[in-house]
N, C-alpha and C positions, 0 to 999 in steps of 0.2 A: 594452501599450495595452489597454483594455478595450472589450468589445461596445458597438455604440453606443447600445444601450437601457438600458445600465446605467452608474451612476456609478462611480468608482474604489473608494468605499468598498463598494458593494454588491457589487462583482466579487472583492473580498478577504476579505469577512468570511464568518465561518465558518455552515454551516446545521445547525442542530440535528437530531439523528437519534432522540432518543427520544421515543416518543409514547404518548398514552392509549388510542390505537385499535390500536395495532400493538405485537407483541412483537418486542423487538431481542435477539438472542443473542449473549452474550459468552462465550466459551470460554478454556480453557488446556490446553496439551499439550507434554508432555515429549517431544520428536521424535528424541531420542538424538544424532542429528546432522543438519545441513544442509550438510556440506561435502562433499556428493556430486553428481554430475551429476543433473540432473532431480528431485532431493529438493524443491526449492522448489515447483515445479509439480506434485507429487504431493500436497503439503501444500495449495496453492492449490485444488486439485481437490475435495480434501475440504471445503475452507472454503466452497467454492460448493455443494457436495451438501447440506450442513447449514446454508446459508444464515446465516453467522455474520457479525457485523458488526465486531466485534473479536476476533481470535485472539491470545492471548499463547503465546508459544513459548519453552520453556525447552531447554537442552542444545544450542544452535545450533552451537556451536565456530566462529563466526565471530569474527575479532579486529577490534579497533579499532572505531569507531562511524560511522553514517552512516545515510542511506537510500536505498533501491533500489526500483525500479518494476519488475514483472514483464510479460512480454508479454501476460498476461491481465488487466491493469489493477490488480491488488493493489500496494498499496506496502508495504514491509517497512522497519521501523524497528529498528535492531538496535544492540546494545552489546556490547563484549566486552573484552579485554584490550588496552590502548592500544598496548603494546609490540609493533613490526612483527614482530619473532622471536620472538614469544610462543607458546606450545604451543596447539593448537587443543583447548582444553578450555573447558568452561561456555559463557558466552554467552546473552543471553536478547534477545527480540524482539518486537515486534508485526506482525503481519499485517493490514492495513486494507482493507475493502471501499470502493468508491467512497463509499459513504454516511458512513462512517467518516471518510475522507479529506476529505469536505467539510465535516465537523464539528470536525476537528482544529484546535486552538488553539496548542498548543506541546508539545514533548516534550523529554524530558531524559535522556541515557544516563549513568547512576552507576556503570559498573563492569560487570565479566562475570557479576554475579549480579543486578542492579537496573536497570530501565527504567521510566520513567515518562511517561505522556501526559496531555493534557488536553483534554476534548472540549466543544463547546456542547450544552447541553440545550434542550428546550422551556420549561424555566421560567426565567425573567427573572433574572439575576444569579446562576444556580446552574450550576457546571461539573461536569461527570463528570471526576473524577480515576480512572485506573486504573494500579496499581503491579502490574507483572509482576516475580516474583522467582524465583530459583534457591538455596534455602537450602541449607547444608552437611548433609551426612548426619550420622546419629546418633553414628557413631564418629568424627567429626572432635573436635579439641581444643577445649575451652571456650574459648579466645582467638579462634578463628576464628570460632564461633558468635556470641559476643559482639560481635565486630567487624560481622558481618553485620547483626544486629540493631540496633547502634549506628547504622550508616548508614541502615538502614530508619526509624528513628525520626527522625533527622536530616530526612529527605525528608519523613515526615508531619508534623513539626512547621512546614514551611514551607505547608502546605495549609491553607486556611479551614475552619473547622467548618461554615459554612453549605453547602458544597459536598459533592456525593455523591462517596465515596471508597471504590473496590474494591481489595483486595488479592488477588492471585492468583498461583497458580504450583506448582511442585514445591517444596513447603516442607519435604519429609522429615519430616513430623511425623504421627505416630499419634495421634489425639486420643481414642480410644475410644468406648463408649457411656455411661459414667458421668460425669455432669456435676457431681457433687458439689463444690460451691467455685466453679463456673464456669456457674451458671444463666444469668447475664444474658450470657454469651459463647457458649454452644453449646446443642444440644438433646442427645436421647438416642438420635439414630439414626446415630452412628458406628460405626465397625467396631473390634472388639479392645480392645486396654488401652492407654491413654495411655503414652507413652514420654517421654524427656527432652526430646526437640524438640518433642513435642505440648504439654508444659507451657510451655515458652518462647515458642510460638505463642499459647497461650490466655493468658498474661500479658501479652502484646504487645496482643491484641485487648482484654483487658478496661482496659488503660491507655489505649486509643485509642477506646474505646467502639465495637468491632465486634462482629459476629456472624459465625461460621463457618457458611456456607451450607449445605455439605453434611451437617451435623449436624443440619439442622433438619425437611429433608422426607423423609418415610418412602418407602422403595423397596426392592425386593429386593436382596438381598446383592449379586448380580451387577451391580448399578447403582449400587453404591456403591464398590467395590473400582476403585481407579485404577491399581494396579501388580500386576504378575503376574511371579513368578520365572520364571527360563528353564525350570524343569522344570516349571511349572505346578500347583505342588502348594501355593504360598504365595501370598496375595492381600493387599494392604493398602491401607489409604486414606490416601494421604500427599499427594496434589494438592488443593488447597482453594481455594475461592472467597469470599471474606470480604467483607462490606458493612458501611458505618457504621449503627449502631443505627438512628438517626434515620431511614433510608431502608430500613428492613427491609422493609416491605410493597411497595416497588418491586421485590423479588426474588420471580419468582413460582415458581421450582424451579431445583434443583440437581441434576443427574444424571450418570451415565456414559453415553457413548454407544460402545458396543463395537464397532459396524460400522466405525467410521474407522480406517483403515489406512495407516501410513506405516513400516511395519517397525519398531515401536518396542514396547518391554515397557511403555509407560505407554498407558493409555487416554485419548480425548479427554474432558475435563468441560467440561459446558455449562450456563450459567445463562440463564435466560428472565428478561427484564428488562421491565417496564412502568411508565411513570409516568401517572398520573391527573392531567395538567396541560392548560392551556388550549392550543389549536392555534395556531400560528403560521406561515405560511408565508413563505418568502423567493424570490421568483421568480428565476431566472437562466439567462441564455440560453446555449445550447452552439453552438458552431462546428460546422456541417455539412461533412464532407468527401465530395468526389464522386470518383469513379472517373475521374481524368483520365487515367490511362494509356491508356483507350479512345481517346483522341484520336490515338493512334498509329496507329490504323486509318484507311484513306482513306475508306471508306465511312462510318465514324462521324463523320469530321471534316466531309465533305460533308452529312450529315444535321444537325450541329450548326449548321454555318453557315448552311443553309438554313432551319432553324427559328428563328434569331435574326433573320435578315432577314426573314421573314413578320412575326414578332411585332414588329420595329422598324417596319416599315410600317404596320401597324395603331395602333402607338402614336404615329407621326408624325401621323396623322389627328387624334387626340385633343389632340395638342399644338397643331396648326395652329389649333384652335377657340379658344385662349389663354384657357380656363375653368381652368387649373391654376396653382397657386402654384408657386414653386421647389420646397419641400419635397415635393409632392405628384408633382411631375415625375420627381423623383430616386427615390422610393418606387416609381414605377412602371417607372423604368429597372432598378433593383435586382430588382424582381419577375421583369422579363423574363429577367434573367441566371439568378437561381436557379430559376425554373421550368423554363428550358431545359436545366439542368444535371441538376436531378432527372429530368427526362422522358427525356432523351437518353443521359446518362452513369449516373445512378442513384447513390444513396448508397453510399459506401465501406463495407464491412462488415469487421469485423476477423477476421482469420484465426488460427486456433489455432497454437500454436507448431509451426512446420512440421516440425523435426526429428524429433519423437515419432512414430513410426510406429503404424498400427492394430494390429499385432501384439504393440507393447509395450503399447499400452493394453489391450488383450484380457489380456495376462498379468498386468497390474496388477489387472484384475478378477478373473481366477482366485485371484491371491494374497489378495484381500479375502474370497472365498468359501471359502478355506482358513481364514482366520481365523473366519470365521462357523461352520466346522466344529469349530475348538477352543472357541469360546465355548459352543457346544451340546452337546459330548461330557458324556456322563454317566458315564463310567468314566475310570480313570487310563489303562488300556490304549488305548483310543479316543483319549483327549487325546494320549497319546504318539505314537501314529500319525499324528493330525492335525497336530501340531507338526512331525513330519518332512516330511511333505508341504507344511506352509507353509515351511519352511526351504528345500526345494527350489524351491517356487514363488518366491521371495524371490530366489533366486540366479537364476533364469532372468530376472527382471525386471532385475535389475543387468547382467547379460551382454547383455541385449536393449539396455537403454539405452546402454551402451559401444558396441555395434553401431552403433545410429542415429547416435549423436553422430559417430563416425568417417564414416559414409557422408555426413552433413549436412555436415561440414567438407570431404570430398573434393568434394561438388558445388559448394560455394560457391567452392572454388578453381579450378573449372572454369568457372564463371560470371565469376570475376573475370579468368580469361585471357580469355575471349570478349570481355568489356565492355572490357579494355586494348586488344585487336586491334582494335576497333570506336571507339576513342576515347571512350567513355563514361564519362568521369570519373566523373559524379554515381553511377551505378551501383557503380563500382569503388570510391568511397570508402565507399558503404552496405555493402558486401560487407566491407571490411576493418574497419569498425567494428563489424561482427557478428563477426569472428573475432578480434578484440582481447580476449580476456578472456572470464571465466566468467560474472561479474557486473560491472555498473556500479555503483561506489560512488563517483561522482563528487560527489553532493549530500551534502557534509558540513557540518556545523552550523558556523555562524561563532563565533570567539571574539573576546572582548574585549581590551583592553590586557594585561590580567592573566592573560589564558590561560582565562578561565572561558568554557564553552560557552553560547552565545545560541541559544535553540531557537524563542523566540516570534518571529512576523514583523515585531511593533512593536521589539523589541530589536535584531533584526538589521538593520533598515532606519536606526535611530539610529546603528547602528555604520558602516554605509557612508557615511552622512552626515558623521560624524565623519572616516572615512577620506579622504574627498575634499575636505573642508573643510581639513584638514591638508596634503594633497597639491597643491591647487590655489590654496590662497592663502598661498603662502610669500612672504617678502620678496624683493624684486628682488636680483639678485647685485650683489656689490661691484664686480666688474670687468665691466663690461657690454661685450659683444663689438661691435668696430666692423664693423657691415654697410653695404656700399656700396650706396646706392640705384639702383634700377633704371634703366635709360637710358631706357625708354619704357614707359607705362602700358599695360597690356591693355585693349583694348575690350571691354567686357562689355555686351550688349543686355539691358537691364532691362524692355523692354517686355513686355507682356501676350503669351503665347505663342500662337502661330495652330494653327489645326486641323492643318495640315501638320506642325506640328513636335511636336505631341501624339500624332498618328499614328507620327511616326518614333521618338519616345521609348517609346511601347509596344512596337514590333517590335523595338527593342533591347534589350528586358528579357530577361534569362536565364530558361530555363526551369527548372522545379522549385522555384521559389520559393513561400513560403506565402502564402495569402490574407491581407488585412487584415481589419479588422472589418467591411468590407463583403462580404466573402465571395465576391469575385471573383477569379479566380486570374488572372495573368498569360497563361498559356498560353489562356485562354478568350477574353480579349479581343483576342489576336492574330489570332484566326480571322475578324474582320468586316473 
């Protein structure tokens, strides 16, 4: 169902996020692995710190494909090896903010090295297509490299030229500062010398009319190098963000953010995007959640009941005057309930992921400071010392995370025992769902009859319709069962329900049920 102030079309239509008055940040980051406890939460924390709308991730090491929502609200779209028993290698993903989630039109998983997502922009009939990829390293065989770029080209051929396309990720390509022969593709702000992978990337961009963003904007060397060797002696620029030449001016800047820390040898690469387009706003109503658990307290329950009765008595005087139509009366009743919930219960606030202790967060901050010390070291000896301290700090973070998770699971188990002893099945099932697995990967894309993944809402709805039409519109069976007719018909009262029956039905409603579009919970209405 949709909120009462929205049509079904408005409730499901994407909301554009690129604006002419606001900078939108799009980034790419090789995080080395997300197959660790708390790693996704650490990356999400950096995303919020840098206010990144769309963050592309490489080397996630997640298998198969799907989407998962973190407790902090970010959505992760991921793509990896489809085989269930595959090794945890490669893998790409998008981490989307609330803004990007609302603008998402469709997405497609294209294997362990490529993932694609499409977003709505402020410009009518123009979409933003973002391709996140993880290219083979320069020492891989030619067949592997050509296979990667062939898949990439096949995906780009599906995209329309009028749409804005961004290609980004760990392309393992050194483009250098010499742009001779590639003046239309890159500037002279790259690092080092172009290697074989760099030539393949430049040729690909030339064929698809794209520009390598990191080669255009002048920055200090430390803000260009995206990868650092383990001994901190070698730095290269191998992570890139490319954009279609037609939309070059929409890219305001591309640079490395060395302060972001996720225990990776790659730095976060950030692009600042801005479109000078006509502003178009779409209003969406959000469902407010209240702290209904406060109603377990007897004093709060009495306060809530008294407040509702006082407001209802005042409202009854207005209703007796007979000056309000039925719609106005309902709006007054609805306002009475929502205002009482807001005053007595208050709005429900999101609680941070509760199993991460403050001590762990402090150790994460210490690790981040150690990385800053590495970046600011002026001598090799100082950098080596700082690297040892960083390694020790990273080990402390991992150990602390393991301890926190073990304590968290132990506390949940005790809560589950108490809930079972008290007969509180709702709380018991909630705890069981928390304990059942590391990640929720239930929202997988729907496939058509031929096994092709359907990622757009329109195609998925068509597939569901096709499925149920085939399921429910089957021809009658050849051998119809012989069903004996009932001896007597049940007496069903079809008259309009009276007030006593409505009150009885309300009091028989189960607790813990979600509110509908009217935003009134069953637990609230039972108190009157």
